[in-house]
N, C-alpha and C positions, 0 to 999 in steps of 0.2 A: 631906754624906757621913757614914755611921755612925761613931761614936766608936770602934768596934772596930778600924778600920783606921788605919795610919800616915798622917799628913798627906800625905806625899809621893805616896801612891797617887792623890790627887785630881788630880794633874797628868799622869797617865799613862793612855793609852787603849788599847783593843784595837788590834791591827794591822789597819789598814784593808784591806790586801791579803788577809789571812787571812779576813776577813769576806766580801770579794768572792768568794773561792774557794768559799765555801759556796753562793753564788748561782749560780755557774757549774758546779755539779755536774751539771746537766742534760746528758746526753750529746749532745743536739742542738745545744748551744751551742758555737760555735767560739770558744775563749778565747785571747786574747792578753794575759790579765791576770796570770797567775802568772809568777814568775821561775824556772821549772823547767827543768832540763836535759832533753834528749830521752831518754826511757827506752829507746828502741830502741838507743841507743849504750852502755847500761850493760854492762860486761864480766861478764855473769852467769855464763857458763860458767867463765871464768878465776877469778872470785871463789869459785865453788863448789869448784873444784879446790884453790885456796889454803886455803880453810877446812878441807877434808878433810885436807890435809897438816898443817895446824897442829894439829888435834885428834889426828891419828895420832902426831905426833912430840913435841909439847909441850903436850898437852891440859891437864894439871894446872896447869902454870905459866901457861897462857893464861887459866885460870879464877881465878887468884889475884889478890890485891891487887898493885899495882905502884907505881912511883915517880911522884911528881907531875910531874916534868920530862918524862917520856915515854919510850917504848921507845928504847933507845940505837941499835939498828940502824935504826929508822925515821928518827931524827934525822940519822943519818949519810947516809942516802939523800937526805933533803931538802937537806942541805948540798952533796952532790955535784951535785944537780940545779941548785942555784943557781950552782955553779962553772961549769957548762956555759953559763950565761948571763952569765958574767963577773963574778959577785958572790962575794966571799970571805966565807963565813959559817961560823964555827966551830960544830960541833954543840952545844957547851956553851952557845951563846947562843940555842938554839932551845928553846921550850917548847911541847909538844904540848897542844892544847886540844880541848874538846868543841865542835867547829865554830868558825868564825871569829867567830860571834856571842858566844861566851863571852869572847873577847878584849875585846870592847867592854864587857862587864859587869865583868870584873875590872879593866880599865883604869880605868873610872869609879869603882870602889870604892877604888882606890889613889890616884887623883889628884883627884877632883872633890869639892869642898865646895859647899854651897848658895850660889848667886850667882856662882860662878866663870864666867868668860867662855870659852865654847867656840866656836871658829870652825868653821863647816861650809860646804859648797858650797850654792849656791842654783840649782836644787833640790838636795836632799840625800838620802842613803840613809835610808829610813824605819826600817830596823832599828837604825841608830845613833841616830837621833832618839829612838826608843822606849827603847833601853838607857840612854842618857844622861839622859833626862827623869826617871827615877826618882830621880836624885841632885840634881835641882832646879837645874841650871846656868842661866846666861843665854846663850842662843844668839845668836851674831853671824854673819850670813850674808854671803857674798861671791858676786857674780854669776859664773856660768860663761859664758865666751865660747867660740867655736869651737875654740880651742886651749888652753883651761884657764881658771884664775880671773883675774878682773880684778885686776891687780897693785896698782893704786892703792888699791882697796878692801881688799885683803889687808894691805897695809902699814899702812893706817889702823887696821884691826882689831888688828894686832899692837901698834901704838903705844898703843892704848887699853886696854892691860892684859890682853890675852888670855892665857889659861893654856895652851891647846893648839889645834892645828889638826888636824881629822880630814878626810881626803880619799880619793877613789877615782880616782887619776890615769889608770888604764887602763880605757877603755870603761865609764865611770861608770854606776852604777845610781842614778837612772833615765834619764839623758839620752843615754848612749852616747858622750859626749864624752871624748876623750883629750887629755892635756897634750902639747904639742909639746916637743921637746928644749930649746928656749930657755926655755919656761915652767918646765920641770922644774928647770933650773939656777937660774933667777931665784927660784923658790919656795924652793929650798934655801938660797940666799944670804940671803933675808929671814928664814927660820927661824933661821939661825945668827946673823944680825945682832941679832935681838931675843931670842934664846935661848928660842924657843918650842918646846915639846914637840910632836912631829909623830907622828901615827898614820896610816900609809899602808896602806889596805885594798886588797889586790890579789887578789881571787878570780877575776878575769877575764883577767889579764895574758897567760896562755898561749893564750887563745882568739882570737888575731889571725889573720885570714884575708886581710887586705889590708895593703899597706905594710910598713914595716920595724919590727922590735922596737926598743923604746927602753929605756934603763936606768931602773930605779926611782928615784924622787926620793930615796929612802933612801940610794942610793949616792953622792949628792952632799952629804949632810948630815954636818957635822962634830960636831954636838952631839946632844942627846937626840932619838932617833927610834925608832919601833917599826914593823916591817914585818909585815903580816899575810898569811898564805896559807891555802889550803884545798884539800882533795882533792874537795870537793863538786861542783865544776864539771868536773873532768877524770876522775873515777873513779866515786865513789858517794856521793851526799849522805846516804844513810841511815846510813852509818857515823859521821857527825858528827865527822870528824877535820879539825881545822885546826891552825895553829901560828902562833907569833909569833917574830920575831927582834928582839933588842935588844942593843945594844953595851954598855951600862953594867951592870955586875954589880949595883949597888945597885938599879936599877930592876927587873932580872930577879928578884932575890931577893924584892922586894916583891910582884911579880906571882905568883910561886910561892906565897907565903903566902896571897894572896887566892884562888888556885885551890884550895889545900888546904882553905880554909874553905868553898869552893863545892861541890866534888865529890871531893876527895881526889886523884883522877887520872882521866884519860880512859879509857874502856873498854879493858881489857887485851886482850880478845878482838879487838875491832875493830882495835886497833893491830897485833896479831900477824898478822891476816889481811891487812891492808893492806901490811904489810912483806913478807910472803911473796908477795903479788901483784906487788909492785914488783920483787922479786928474781927472779921467774921469768917475767916478761912484759915486753914492750917498750912501756912507757908512752908513749914519744915517738911511736911509730907509732899508738897509740890516740888520742893527742891530735891527731895529724894527721887522723885520720878525723873527729873532732869538728869541727875547723876546716873541713874540706872540706864537711861537711854544713851547718854553720851558715852558711858563706859562701853556699851555694846558697839556703838559706832566706831569708837576709837580702836577697839579690839579688831574689828573687821578690817579697818584701814591698815593696821600694823601687820595683820596676817596676810593681806593681799599684797602689801609692799614686799614682804618676805618672799612671796611666791612669784611676783612679776617684775620687781625692780632688779637691775643688775647688781651684783655683789659690791661693786665699787661705789655705790650710792649708800651713804649712811644716814640714819635718821635718829631723832630724839624719840623717846617713848614716854610721854608725859603721864603722870598719875591723875591728871584732872585737866580742867580747862577746855579749850576748843581747838587747839592747834598742835601740829607737830612740824618739825623742821628737817629738811632734807639737804644734804650736802653732796654735790657731785665732785668729780675729780677737778683739781686745779686747772684753770685755763678754759673750762667749759662755761658757756654763757647760758644762764637760765632765761635771759631775755630772748635769745635766739630760739631756745627750746619752746618758749611760750608761743611764739608765732607758728611753730609747727603743730604744737598741741591743740591750738584753737581749731586748726583745720581738721583735727581728729575728734573735735567736739568735746574737749576736756580742758579745764582751765585751773590755774593756780596763780599764786603771786610770786613773781621773781623776787629774790631776796635783796637785791642791791638798794632799793629805796629805804630799807631799814638801817642802812649805814650812812653816816654823814660824810665819810671819806671816799665814797664811790667804790668801796671794796664789796665783798660778798657776791661777786658776779656769778659764782658757781652754786649759789644757795637758792632755796625756794621754800615758801610756806604753804602748808596744806591744812585746810579747815575740815574737821570731821563732824561738826555739830549740825550743819545745815543740810545734810543729805541723809536719806535713809540707807539702810545697810545694803540693799540691792544696788542702789546707784553708786555707793562707795565701791563695792566690788567691781562693778562694770567700769567705773571711771578710773580706778587704779590699774585695772588691766589695760585699758587704753593708754594711760599715761606711761605705764611700765614698758609697753611695747614701743611707744614713741621714744622713750629715753634710750632703749637698747639700740634702736635704729640711729638715733642721734649721736650716740657715742662710738659707732662703728668707724 
């Protein structure tokens, strides 16, 4: 690599998914590759009204610099929404961020030195792997089972000097797996026992369309933990508004400093419009619409997979979120399958980039949130026929 660049950049690569999205720009391709919300559900009219009201009433202040911690009214609304879910969160413990991805960046800046051991799920969220990799940690992975992480592997990783554990307990990206209540309590107990810093990423938690809501792992932790949230999946990803919750003031203050060094503060305009939208609209009813639509889309995908995929391909059947995970027989390459599937005008994300050890060659991620039911049915039929030919 050129001497012009910092050494750390040699360990970080372009987002594989972002590169795939370039390939799937062809409108004839039915894509299950992106992790995109369904744009038909964006509250365009309500946001338009909210923005007009903001500029009419507080236009000058909405265009001004603001505090790093975030809009006070917006933080209060976030706190009240947590209270409805049984979690007591003081607004002063909330830091508004430029998307939840920024949380991963400022967390890594504050806590990670080169060689620190970071525990992640296997498979893990690609955005976190990319954000953390810039700081050159050592990744330690734990297997995901149907109800959460393998607890023996997790405890072994904690015993071996781990600094932190990053996880997505609700409808994980990429697998769709959710932690059971028993696993949530057990994970929290291990975190407390070994005093491991926990980062709980929860962008999909409100998108449950089957089963019962479960408490965040954060609610069971007595020691250092950070809870991450986002409006991207329930309102508007283009606003890039996320937030973190942290109990310890010392940690909160350090994260504020890191954010100040990054962007001073999240967009004042975006926060003001989001606050006004939440004040004047029923966000819970809107989320219900999303749940209902995604539930139908997920059901169609599962039914079509049962109809068209060969029996030797297994899948997860998530109760919420935006993804399911497929596993083909050992020795089969999803990368090679992708090249063939694109020619048949259907796309997915091969699973290998979600593993830091280059395993997962025979896995793939399918997104059901960004396609209507007719396209899902047609796309899964195309993909199923392609897989059958590929496995012959």
